[in-house]
C-alpha positions as CSV (number, residue, x, y, z in Angstrom):
1,M,-69.6,-71.2,-4.5
2,T,-68.8,-68.3,-6.8
3,P,-65.1,-68.6,-8.1
4,I,-62.9,-66.6,-6.2
5,T,-60.5,-64.1,-8.1
6,G,-58.4,-61.4,-7.6
7,S,-56.4,-60.5,-4.7
8,I,-56.4,-63.2,-1.8
9,V,-54.3,-62.1,1.4
10,A,-52.6,-64.9,3.0
11,L,-53.1,-62.4,6.3
12,V,-50.7,-63.0,8.9
13,T,-51.7,-63.9,12.5
14,P,-51.4,-60.4,14.9
15,M,-49.9,-61.5,18.5
16,L,-49.1,-59.9,21.6
17,E,-45.5,-59.1,23.0
18,D,-46.5,-62.5,25.3
19,G,-47.2,-64.4,22.5
20,S,-51.1,-64.3,22.6
21,V,-53.1,-64.0,19.8
22,D,-54.4,-60.3,19.3
23,Y,-58.1,-61.0,18.1
24,P,-58.7,-57.0,18.3
25,T,-55.9,-56.0,16.0
26,L,-57.0,-59.0,14.1
27,R,-60.4,-57.5,13.1
28,T,-58.9,-54.0,12.4
29,L,-56.8,-56.0,9.6
30,I,-59.6,-57.4,8.0
31,D,-61.9,-54.1,8.3
32,W,-58.9,-52.6,6.7
33,H,-58.6,-55.7,3.7
34,I,-61.8,-55.1,2.9
35,A,-61.8,-51.1,2.6
36,E,-58.4,-51.5,0.5
37,G,-60.1,-54.3,-2.3
38,T,-58.9,-57.4,-1.2
39,D,-60.8,-60.1,-2.8
40,C,-60.7,-62.9,0.0
41,I,-59.0,-63.1,3.0
42,G,-57.0,-66.5,3.7
43,V,-56.7,-67.2,7.3
44,V,-54.1,-69.5,9.4
45,G,-51.8,-70.8,6.6
46,T,-47.9,-70.4,6.3
47,T,-48.2,-66.5,6.7
48,G,-50.8,-66.8,9.3
49,E,-47.9,-69.2,11.6
50,S,-50.4,-71.9,11.4
51,P,-47.2,-74.2,12.8
52,T,-47.4,-72.5,16.0
53,V,-50.7,-72.1,16.9
54,N,-52.7,-75.1,18.7
55,I,-56.3,-76.2,17.0
56,E,-58.1,-73.9,20.1
57,E,-56.3,-70.8,18.7
58,H,-56.8,-72.0,14.7
59,C,-60.3,-72.5,15.0
60,E,-60.9,-69.0,17.2
61,I,-59.1,-67.5,14.6
62,I,-61.0,-68.8,11.8
63,R,-64.7,-68.0,13.9
64,V,-63.4,-64.5,14.5
65,S,-62.7,-63.8,10.5
66,V,-65.8,-65.0,9.3
67,E,-67.4,-63.3,12.0
68,Q,-65.6,-59.7,11.5
69,A,-65.7,-60.5,7.4
70,K,-69.5,-60.7,7.9
71,G,-70.0,-61.8,4.6
72,R,-68.5,-58.8,3.1
73,V,-65.4,-60.9,1.5
74,P,-65.1,-64.6,1.5
75,I,-62.6,-66.2,4.1
76,M,-60.5,-68.6,3.2
77,A,-60.0,-71.0,6.2
78,G,-56.8,-72.3,6.6
79,C,-57.3,-76.1,7.5
80,G,-54.6,-77.5,6.5
81,A,-52.4,-80.8,8.6
82,N,-50.1,-83.6,7.8
83,S,-52.7,-85.8,9.4
84,T,-55.8,-86.4,7.7
85,S,-58.2,-87.1,10.4
86,E,-56.6,-83.4,11.9
87,A,-57.2,-81.6,8.8
88,I,-61.0,-82.9,8.3
89,E,-61.7,-81.7,12.0
90,L,-60.7,-78.8,11.4
91,T,-62.2,-77.8,7.9
92,R,-65.5,-79.4,9.8
93,F,-65.1,-76.2,12.6
94,A,-64.4,-74.2,9.0
95,K,-68.0,-74.8,7.5
96,S,-69.6,-75.0,11.2
97,V,-68.7,-71.3,11.5
98,G,-69.2,-70.2,7.9
99,A,-66.1,-70.1,6.0
100,D,-67.0,-70.2,2.5
101,C,-63.8,-72.3,1.7
102,H,-60.8,-74.2,2.6
103,L,-56.9,-74.7,2.1
104,Q,-55.6,-78.0,1.9
105,V,-51.8,-78.1,1.6
106,V,-50.3,-81.2,0.8
107,P,-48.9,-83.1,4.1
108,Y,-45.5,-82.1,5.1
109,Y,-42.8,-84.1,6.7
110,N,-44.2,-87.6,6.4
111,K,-43.8,-87.0,2.7
112,P,-46.9,-89.4,1.4
113,T,-46.7,-90.1,-2.3
114,Q,-49.4,-89.3,-5.0
115,E,-51.5,-91.9,-4.1
116,G,-51.6,-91.3,-0.9
117,Q,-51.9,-87.0,-1.9
118,Y,-55.0,-88.3,-3.9
119,Q,-56.0,-90.4,-1.1
120,H,-56.0,-87.8,1.7
121,F,-57.3,-85.1,-0.6
122,K,-60.6,-87.2,-1.4
123,A,-60.9,-88.2,2.3
124,I,-61.4,-84.8,3.6
125,A,-63.4,-83.8,0.7
126,E,-65.8,-86.2,0.9
127,A,-66.2,-85.6,4.8
128,V,-66.8,-82.0,4.5
129,D,-68.8,-80.4,2.2
130,L,-66.7,-77.0,1.8
131,P,-65.3,-75.7,-1.5
132,M,-61.5,-76.7,-1.3
133,V,-58.5,-75.5,-3.1
134,L,-55.1,-77.5,-2.9
135,Y,-51.8,-75.7,-2.1
136,N,-49.0,-77.2,-3.5
137,V,-45.8,-75.6,-1.9
138,P,-42.8,-78.0,-1.8
139,G,-40.4,-75.8,-1.1
140,R,-42.2,-76.3,2.6
141,S,-43.9,-79.8,2.2
142,V,-40.9,-81.4,0.6
143,A,-43.4,-83.6,-1.1
144,D,-44.3,-82.4,-4.4
145,M,-48.0,-82.4,-6.2
146,L,-47.6,-83.1,-9.7
147,H,-49.3,-82.2,-12.1
148,D,-51.4,-85.8,-13.2
149,T,-52.4,-85.5,-9.6
150,V,-54.0,-82.6,-9.6
151,L,-55.9,-83.5,-12.6
152,R,-57.0,-86.4,-10.9
153,L,-58.1,-84.1,-8.1
154,A,-59.6,-81.5,-10.2
155,Q,-62.5,-84.6,-10.8
156,V,-63.0,-84.9,-7.2
157,P,-66.2,-82.9,-6.3
158,G,-66.0,-80.0,-3.9
159,I,-62.4,-79.6,-5.4
160,V,-62.5,-75.7,-6.8
161,G,-58.8,-74.9,-7.5
162,I,-55.0,-74.7,-6.2
163,K,-52.3,-72.7,-4.8
164,E,-49.3,-73.2,-7.1
165,A,-46.7,-71.9,-5.1
166,T,-43.8,-73.4,-7.1
167,G,-43.2,-69.9,-9.2
168,N,-42.5,-72.5,-12.2
169,I,-45.1,-70.8,-14.8
170,E,-44.7,-73.2,-16.9
171,R,-45.7,-75.7,-14.7
172,A,-48.6,-73.2,-14.0
173,Q,-49.3,-73.4,-18.0
174,W,-49.9,-76.7,-18.3
175,L,-52.1,-76.8,-15.2
176,I,-54.1,-73.7,-16.8
177,R,-54.4,-75.6,-20.1
178,D,-55.5,-78.6,-18.4
179,V,-57.0,-78.9,-15.8
180,P,-61.2,-78.5,-15.9
181,Q,-63.1,-75.6,-16.7
182,G,-64.3,-74.0,-13.5
183,F,-61.1,-75.1,-11.6
184,A,-59.4,-72.1,-10.6
185,V,-55.6,-71.6,-10.8
186,Y,-54.1,-69.1,-8.2
187,S,-50.6,-68.1,-7.6
188,G,-48.6,-68.6,-4.4
189,D,-45.6,-66.8,-5.7
190,D,-45.7,-63.0,-5.3
191,P,-42.6,-62.5,-8.1
192,T,-44.3,-64.6,-10.3
193,A,-47.9,-64.4,-10.0
194,V,-48.5,-61.3,-12.5
195,A,-47.5,-63.8,-14.8
196,L,-49.4,-66.8,-13.9
197,M,-52.3,-64.2,-14.0
198,L,-51.3,-63.0,-17.4
199,C,-51.6,-66.6,-18.7
200,G,-54.6,-67.4,-17.4
201,G,-54.8,-67.8,-13.6
202,Q,-57.4,-66.6,-11.3
203,G,-55.3,-64.7,-8.7
204,N,-53.1,-64.3,-6.4
205,I,-52.5,-65.6,-2.7
206,S,-50.6,-63.1,-1.7
207,V,-47.9,-62.0,1.1
208,T,-47.2,-59.0,-0.3
209,A,-51.0,-58.1,0.1
210,N,-50.3,-57.6,3.6
211,V,-48.7,-54.1,3.1
212,A,-50.2,-53.4,-0.1
213,P,-53.6,-54.8,-0.1
214,R,-54.6,-52.1,-2.8
215,L,-52.0,-52.1,-5.0
216,M,-52.0,-56.1,-5.4
217,H,-56.3,-56.0,-6.1
218,E,-55.2,-53.5,-8.8
219,L,-52.8,-55.6,-10.4
220,C,-54.8,-58.5,-10.0
221,V,-57.2,-57.5,-11.7
222,A,-54.8,-56.0,-14.5
223,A,-53.8,-58.9,-15.2
224,I,-56.8,-61.0,-15.2
225,A,-58.3,-59.1,-17.6
226,G,-55.2,-59.0,-20.3
227,N,-54.3,-55.3,-19.2
228,V,-50.5,-56.2,-19.5
229,R,-49.4,-52.3,-20.0
230,R,-50.8,-51.8,-16.4
231,A,-50.0,-54.8,-14.6
232,M,-46.5,-54.3,-15.1
233,E,-46.4,-50.8,-14.2
234,I,-47.5,-52.1,-10.4
235,Q,-45.4,-54.9,-10.5
236,R,-42.4,-53.4,-11.1
237,Q,-43.5,-50.9,-8.4
238,L,-43.7,-54.2,-6.3
239,M,-41.0,-56.1,-7.1
240,P,-38.7,-55.1,-4.1
241,V,-41.5,-55.8,-1.8
242,H,-41.8,-58.9,-3.4
243,K,-38.3,-59.8,-3.1
244,N,-37.7,-58.5,0.4
245,L,-40.5,-60.1,2.6
246,F,-38.6,-63.3,2.2
247,V,-34.7,-62.1,3.3
248,E,-36.0,-64.5,6.0
249,A,-38.4,-67.3,6.5
250,N,-41.9,-66.1,6.3
251,P,-43.8,-64.4,8.4
252,I,-40.8,-63.1,9.6
253,P,-40.3,-59.8,7.6
254,V,-43.5,-59.1,6.5
255,K,-44.6,-59.2,10.8
256,W,-41.6,-56.4,11.2
257,A,-42.7,-54.5,8.2
258,M,-46.1,-54.6,9.1
259,A,-45.2,-53.0,12.6
260,E,-42.9,-50.6,10.6
261,M,-46.6,-49.4,9.1
262,G,-48.3,-49.4,12.3
263,L,-50.6,-52.3,11.2
264,C,-49.5,-55.2,14.5
265,G,-47.3,-55.9,16.5
266,P,-43.8,-57.6,15.4
267,A,-44.2,-60.3,17.9
268,L,-43.8,-63.9,16.3
269,R,-44.0,-67.4,18.3
270,L,-40.4,-69.6,18.6
271,P,-39.0,-71.3,16.4
272,M,-39.8,-67.8,14.7
273,T,-37.7,-65.4,15.6
274,Q,-37.8,-61.6,14.7
275,L,-36.0,-59.7,11.6
276,S,-32.4,-59.7,11.7
277,T,-31.4,-56.3,12.7
278,H,-29.0,-56.0,9.7
279,L,-32.3,-56.8,7.6
280,H,-33.9,-54.1,9.0
281,A,-33.0,-51.5,6.3
282,T,-33.5,-53.9,3.6
283,V,-36.8,-54.1,4.2
284,K,-37.5,-50.6,4.9
285,D,-36.1,-49.5,1.9
286,A,-38.8,-52.4,-0.1
287,L,-41.4,-50.4,1.5
288,R,-39.7,-47.4,0.8
289,S,-39.5,-47.9,-3.0
290,G,-43.3,-49.3,-3.6
291,G,-44.4,-46.4,-2.5
292,L,-45.5,-47.8,1.3
293,V,-44.3,-45.7,3.8
């Protein structure tokens, strides 16, 4: 696989008021992101409400996304699970419909050891020949993938990168320093993504890109090229957006923001609930500050 660089949107899964997946709007969003310069589209991750879609829906979202993209941009399919066999099943499906790569989160809730994490990801890589991007987000998964475990996994054929979502730039720098050539380090934390890329990271898997795809693409291009002035100019514009899309658990605020922008409906599935009324003005002000509304 040609290494992916730049802005990778962690795409929401649009839903209708009855909670069903809104596939026509999903197709529209994919076309919009391609037109706006998004470099890769990540589907059915945390922002895509992967915990609340069933297996059939999960697979259909991947299939529809690949079909709609038509090879214009890569599709990164979220295939993570806290069961290794389920993760393999999802990854096999993603490969069968033409996804370009897959994102594999550290197994959540069951708290695997470092050896358990290594064996989990290694088993998936050996079972399915599809480029894998690891995803470390201990704030959600509880288990943390430590530096040495990432380096072990970077030696496994088929594992091509990591989404580093701790927001810890020192930690990211050590990864960028120590991983083998060709292994990509992506940010998974919008507020600190510009710093990670200026340190040598290859891109950002972004929530903010859902509402500001062109600006996030331009920020990534500038940061990866080492153009600090332009990267920080855009960063300062987007800082209120980065911050206030997390005033409640993701993807609650970004779904509300997208509805305000007319991009999709605000519907989420329980246990996710609508953005608290007292936070509407906060998110709206952030969008306004970013020049998005």
